[in-house]
C-alpha positions in Angstrom: 0.0 0.0 0.0 2.7 2.5 0.9 4.3 2.1 -2.5 1.2 3.2 -4.4 1.2 6.6 -6.1 -2.1 7.4 -4.2 -1.1 7.2 -0.5 -4.7 8.0 0.3 -5.5 4.3 0.1 -4.1 4.0 3.6 -7.1 5.9 4.9 -9.4 3.2 3.5 -7.4 0.3 4.8 -5.9 1.2 8.2 -7.7 2.0 11.4 -8.2 5.7 12.3 -5.9 5.4 15.4 -3.0 3.9 13.3 0.4 4.4 14.8 3.7 3.4 13.1 6.2 2.6 15.8 9.0 2.2 13.3 8.4 5.8 12.2 8.8 7.2 15.7 5.2 6.7 16.6 3.8 8.6 13.6 0.1 8.6 13.1 -1.5 8.0 9.7 -0.9 11.5 8.4 2.7 11.5 9.7 3.5 8.1 8.2 2.0 9.1 4.9 4.1 12.3 4.9 7.3 10.4 5.7 6.7 7.8 3.0 6.0 10.6 0.4 9.3 12.3 1.4 11.3 9.1 1.2 9.7 8.2 -2.2 10.7 11.7 -3.5 14.3 11.2 -2.4 14.8 7.7 -3.9 15.2 6.6 -7.6 13.4 3.3 -7.0 11.9 1.2 -4.2 10.6 -2.3 -4.1 9.6 -4.8 -1.5 10.0 -8.6 -1.5 7.4 -10.4 0.7 9.0 -13.1 2.8 6.1 -14.0 5.0 2.6 -12.7 5.7 0.3 -13.8 8.6 -3.1 -12.4 9.4 -5.7 -12.9 12.1 -8.7 -10.8 13.1 -7.7 -7.2 12.3 -4.0 -7.8 12.5 -1.6 -8.4 9.6 2.1 -9.1 10.2 4.6 -8.9 7.3 8.2 -9.8 7.2 9.8 -8.5 4.0 13.0 -7.1 2.4 13.0 -3.5 1.3 15.4 -2.7 -1.6 15.9 1.0 -2.5 17.9 2.6 -5.3 19.7 5.7 -4.1 20.2 8.8 -6.3 23.7 7.8 -7.2 22.5 4.4 -8.5 23.7 2.3 -5.6 21.3 0.0 -3.8 20.6 -0.7 -0.1 18.4 -3.3 1.5 16.9 -4.0 4.9 14.8 -6.8 6.4 11.7 -5.5 8.0 8.9 -6.7 10.3 5.7 -4.8 10.2 2.3 -5.0 12.1 -0.8 -3.4 10.7 -4.4 -3.2 12.0 -7.0 -3.1 9.3 -10.4 -1.4 9.1 -13.6 -3.3 9.1 -12.6 -6.0 11.5 -14.2 -6.6 14.8 -11.7 -8.9 16.5 -9.5 -6.5 18.4 -7.8 -9.3 20.3 -6.0 -10.7 17.3 
């Protein structure tokens, strides 16, 4: 979702009280702004899904993020993310 040109899709999929701990506790608007700034600074960005697990309103993703920097070099990082989705009623997932 974060890679889409229209970052507004996050409003449709994530809960209103979304907090991204990996981005310093940013709320939905803050996370969207940080992602937009990062996308503007990078030549390319892609993610390789390693593992996805879901239950109730929770989705956990383990993936590799690969970015191409302005000088053409690449960097990668393994990441673990947890997201809560809208429209689910099981808050104990």
